[in-house]
N, C-alpha and C positions, 0 to 999 in steps of 0.2 A: 504493499500499499504506499502511496505517495505521502511523504511526511514533511515535505518542505513547501512553503508558500512564498510568493513574492513579498518583498519588504513592503510594498505599498498596501499589501492586503492585511498586514499585521495590525493588531490592536493592542493598546496598553491594558494592564490589568483592570478588570471591570467587575462590578457587583451587578448581577442580574436578579432582580426581585420580581417574583411572579406572583401577583394577586390572582386567585382562582387557580392556584397551582394544582389542585386535584381534578380540575375539569378536563373535558374532552380535548380542547385545544392545546392545553398544556401537555397532556399526557401524549397525544398523537403527533404533535408538530413542534412545540416550542423546546421542550426538554430533549427530544431526539436530535433536533438542529443543533443545539448547544453541545451535545455529545460528539457529533461529527466534526464541529469546528475544533473541539478539544483533540480529537484523534489526529487532525491535520495541524495541530500545534498552533492554531490561530488563537485559541483561548489557553492561557497558561495556568500554572498551578497557584498563582497569586490571585486569580480570579475567584469569585464565589457566586453560587447559584442558590438562592434562598427562595424556597417553595412555600408560600403562605397558604394554609388550609383553614377552612371554617371548623373542621372537626379534627381532633387529635388522631393522628395517623402514624404508623410505624414506617420508617424509611423503607424497610424491605418490602412493604405492601406497595408503596409507590413505585419502586424499582421494578416489581413484577408486572405492574400495569404498563410501565414504559417500555420494557424490553421488547414485547412483540412488535412495536412500532418503530424499533431502532435498528435492528439488524436480524438477519437470518443465519449468520455464519458464526455466531459466538463460539459454537463448539468446534468449529473447523479451523479457526484461527486462534493461536496463542497470543498473537499481538493484540487482537481485539479483546480477548479476554483480560489481559493486563490493562488495556485502556479503560475497559469498563470498571475494573476495580479501582483504578486510579481516579476515574471521573467521580466515583462515590464520595471521595475526599472533598470535592468541591461543593457538595450538596448539604444544605441545612434545611430542616423543617421548622416552621413556626405555626402555632395554632393562633390565628388571629380572626377576630370578629370585626369585620369592616364597619359594622353599624355601631356597635358599643365602643369599639376601640380596645376591647380587652385583648391583651397579647401584644400591643404595640411597643411596650417597653423591651420585650425580647428582640424585636426588629431593630429598635433604636440602638440597643447594645451592640448588635452584630455590625451595624453600619457606620456608627459615629467615628470610629477610628479611621476607617478608610475614607469616609467622606471629608473629614477635616484635612487629610492629606491630598485632597483633590482627586481621588480615584473616581473614575466615572462610575455613576450609579444609574442603571436603567430600570425604571418601574414599568412593568408590563401589566396592563390592565386587561387581563383574560377573563373579564367578568361582564355581566350585563351592563348596558349603558346607563341604566338607572342607578348604578352604584358608583358611577364616575364622580359625581360631586362629593358624595360621602367619603370616598377613598382619597380624593385630592385634598379635601379638607383635613383628613387624618394626616396626610403627609405634611401639609403646611403647618398644622398645630404641633406636630412632632419636630418641626424645624429640620426636615429632611430634604426640603427643596432648595438645595445649594444650586449655584449657577451651573455646576457641572452635573447636575442630575438631568435626567431626561425621561420622558414618559411615552409609552407606545400604546395607542388606542386602536382597537379592531372595528371594522365595519360591522353593521351599518352605523354611520354616525348620524343618528337622528332618524325619525319617522317621516319627517318633511322638512322643509326649509326652516320653519319656525323652531322646531325641536332641535335642529342641528345648531342654530344660533345659540339657543339656551344652553345646550351641552358645552359648546366651545367657550361661552361666557364663564361657565363654572370651571372649565380647565384653566381659563386665564387668570382666575383668582389665585392660583397656585404657580402656574408655569408661564413662560413667555412662548411666543409662536415658535421661536428657534429651538425651544426644548421639546416641542410636541411633534410626534411622529405617527401620523395617521396612516395605518398600514393597509395595503391591499396586496395580498400575496401573489396575485397574477402578474404584477409588475416585477417580481423577483425571479420569475421563471426564465429558464436559460433561453428559451426560443423567443420570448418577448425582448430580452436584451439583444438577441441576435437580429431582431427586426430593425432596431435602431442602427446596429452595425451594417446590416444589409443596405439600408437606405443611405446612411450618412457617411459611411467609409468606402462606398463604391460609387462610381459615376454611372455605371450601367443602368441600375434600376432607378435612381433618382432622376435621370433624365426622361424616364418613361412614366413618372409618378404624377399624373395629372389627368384632367378630363379629356385631353386630346388623345390619350392612349389607353385609358382604363374605362371598361364598360360598366363595371358594377364591383362592389366589395361585399362579401358575405362574412359575418362573424357568427359563429355557432358555439354555444356551450351547452353541450348535451349531457344529461345525467341518466344513468339506468335506474338508479335508486329512487325511492320515494321520499317522504319527508321524515318517516321513522318517528323517533322521540322527539323531533323538533316541531311537531305539529302545531302546538300552541303559538309558539313564536311565528312559524311559517304562515298560519292562517291569518295572522295579523299584518305581516309584511307582503306576502306573495312574491311571485317571481320578479315583478317589476322593481320593488325596493330591495329585495334580497340580492339580485344579480345584476339588473340592468344599470341601476343607479351608480354602481361602483365598477365591477369587473368588466362589463361590456363597453361602457362609455370610456373607461380608461384604455381599453384596447383600441377603440375607435380613435381616440386622441393620438396614440402612438402611431397609428397608420396614417392619420390625416395631417398631423402638425407640420409646420414649417420647420426647416433646419434652424436650430438656435445658432447664435454666432460661436458659442463655445459649449461644451458639454459641462454646463454648470447648473446647479440645482435650480436656482430661480429662473435662469433662461429657459431651461426645459419646461418648468412649470408655467412660465409666461406663455409659451407657445401652446401648451395644452389648453390653457385657460381660454386663449383666442379661439380655438376650435369649439369648445363648450358654449362660447358666447355667440358662435356663428351658426349653431343648430337651428334649423327651421322649425317652427311650430308644427305639430302634427295634426292632421285631420282624423276623423273617425276611420276613414278608408285606409289609413296608413298603420293601423293597429289591429292586430288579430290576437285573441287570447283563447286559451284552452284549459281544461281541467281533466286530469285522468280519471277514467271511470273507477270508482271505488273510493275516491278521495273523501267524499262526504260520509262514508261508512267509517272511515278512520277517524274523522274529526267528531262524528257522533250526531251531526245535524246538518241540514242543507246549508250551503255556504257558496258564495260567488268568487272566492279567492282563486286567482289564476295560478296554475302550476305550469303553464306555458305562455310565453309571449312572444310575438314577432312584430318587428317594426321596420317600416321604411323610412329611413332618416336622410335628410338632405343638409348639406353644408353650404351656406350662402357665403362663398368667397371665390376669389379668382380661380384658384387651383381646381376646386372641386364642383363648381356650378354644373348641374345637370347630371352628376354621377349619384346613383342611389347606393346608399349604405344599407344593407339588409342585416338586422340583428335578430337573433332568436336564442332562446334558452327554455329549457323545460326539464321536468322531472319524469321519471318512468318512461324514457324514450328507448329507442332500440339499441343504442350504443352509449358509451361514455367517451366523450372526445371533445376537445376544444380546438377549434380551427379558424384561421383567417384565410379566406380564399379571395385573391385578387384575379379577376378575369379582365385580361386585356382585350381591346378591341380587335376584331378580325381584320385581316389585311383588306385594303380596298379593292384589290384585283387579284385573282388567283390565275397566274400564268399556266398552270397545269390543267385547268378545268376542261380542255378540249381534248385531252389525252383519252385513248380508247378505254383504258382501265382505270380512269379516275373514279374514285369513290367519294361522293360528297359527304358521306357519313364520317369520313376521316378528316374533313376539313374543319377542324376545331380551333377556336381561339387558344392562344397561350394562356396558361394559369400559373400563378404562384401560390402554392399552398403551404401555410406556415401552421405546423402542427404544435400547439402549445401543451397538450397533454392528452393521453399518454403517448409513449413512442415518439418523443419529441424530434422535430427536424423540419427540414425545408425541402419541398419537392417543386420542380419546375416542369410543367407539361409542355412538350414540344411536338412538332411533326417531323417524323424522320422517313428516310426512304428505306424499304426493305431491302436487305442484302441480296446480291445475285443479279444475273442478266435478266433480260426481258422486259425492259421498260422502267418507267418510274412509278413504282407502287408504294403508297405511303401508309404509314401506321402511326398512332399516338404513342410516344415514348416519354420517358421521365429522366431528368437529372435529379438524383436523390441524395440529400445530405441527412443521413440518419444519425442523430447524436449518439444513440446507443451503440451503433456500429463504428462510428468515427472516433468517439472518445471512449477508450477502454476503461478509464477510471470511472468510479462511481459518479453519476451526475448529482451535484449538490441539489438539495431541496430549496425551494424559494425562500423559505424561512431562514435558512442559513445565511444567504447572501444579506437579506434584509436586516436580520439582527446584527450582523457585523457592520452594516452601513450605520445603524444607529450608534454602535460603539464608536465608529469613526466620526460621527457627526456629519454624515453625508445624507442630505435630505432629497436627493434627486429623484428617488423612486417612492417618495412619500407624498400625500396630497397636502397642499396648502389650504387653508380654510376657504379662500376665494374660489378654489376649484370645487370644493365640496358644495358650496352654496350655489354655484353655477349649474352644477349637476342637478341639484334639487329644483332650480328654476326651470330646467327642461323636463324633469320627471313629474313634478306635482300636477301639471295640467293633464298629463297622460293618465295618472292615478284617477283623477277626477272623471276622465272620459270612460275609463274601464269600469268604475264602480257602477256606472249606470247601464252597463250592457253585460249580461251574463256570459261566462265563458262557453266555448264549444266543447263538448265532451269528446275525448279521444281515447283510443284503446292503448293500454300499456304495451310497451314493446314496438310501438310504431314511432315515427319522427313527428308526432303531434297531429293536429287537425289538418285537413286538406287545405292546401295554400289558397289564400284569397288575395295576397299582396303581390307576389312576384309576377303572377300570371297577367297582371295588368300591363306590365312592360315586356311580356314575351320572355321573361326570365324564369328560371326554376332553381329551387334549392338544390345545392350539391351536397349530398349527404356524406359525412365522414366515413372513410374506409379504414379498416384495420392496416 
């Protein structure tokens, strides 16, 4: 296993404090991400990971919960076994009631020494947003909000624009904007990072990246699973607030944004904000909602909450005028996949069309397929000539950059990158407040329209209800392939 990292990627000793440390997010994502950064020596033995739990729990219990989400080869690799044992030494458990503050002195005792010597302290709020204010007040009253403290908050940030404003006003009572990291794990995914490299580090694609050359853009985030034990939360938020307001809009921004002058946090976020402010208001015909059959039985009573949403979005600026951006996401679909598909305009004239064996079915436009998850990679669909004599016979082919095949080392999870960016103070991949509010400006009117129209039922294991949006433009959804 690779044990060296670039100097630029290294972080100074850091204290990671996880509120909600026994929750699903902490067990499945945050702590495993910190373990792998420890394995790669990005986190050193002077760092501390403090897991704050509502109920008293033994460390061994937490470790047994974390292990299945961390690695499969513990018994095959002696090195990993040793890393796992050494990682234990970084962990501390604190029983802390965020409402009453009982147990806060234990946390103060652990942190005070390092905070006073200006060791970075990251407070991760892996908790419901209705506890953000209480928790931040507790941090402030305990005098733990040093200038070198940072706080990470998860989406969704609010239920609408007004609630997002209120949440952030409460955050500002304890932390400054530059200390707040609003995380969207999609922005930490390797393929999403490669989207920026693809566009801005290569002249080939950026020269074609406009309405003169692109026919349409499709962004799909499909899930095979239902809502499971999140049904109370999900029924309140639905697919629009849960997925479109953050994940899909952020992906759209990265596809559509103008090149910043430099790869700098505020310059990147300025360009994303311009896209959000350029989004055209949607009509009823631009929106299609669905609900998988059986959802009402899971919830226990009739409900109009959408488990599927598709949108046709327009961007009113010089580069993208006239190009439809199609967004869709849903639960209990036929596959689990997140893809961005750029369909280029077909050639204006095909010089081969009069050949005897010309097959117009093979006269397809070029496509760039950016696979965000799983099986991350980039594919470019081309038209090629079949080998051999006998004329010009064409077939669709692909240039395929599969990250799993190309990079033999384990691909880091998105949370690994993002947590290290927090430790380094790099906010490029985190949302600024004006971005969050601009996204809600776009989403709130859509929610109002959806609530007055019942969703269309669809069968589990399909890709949602029959399309009513793309067909208007003679386009069709391109379903993700394994």
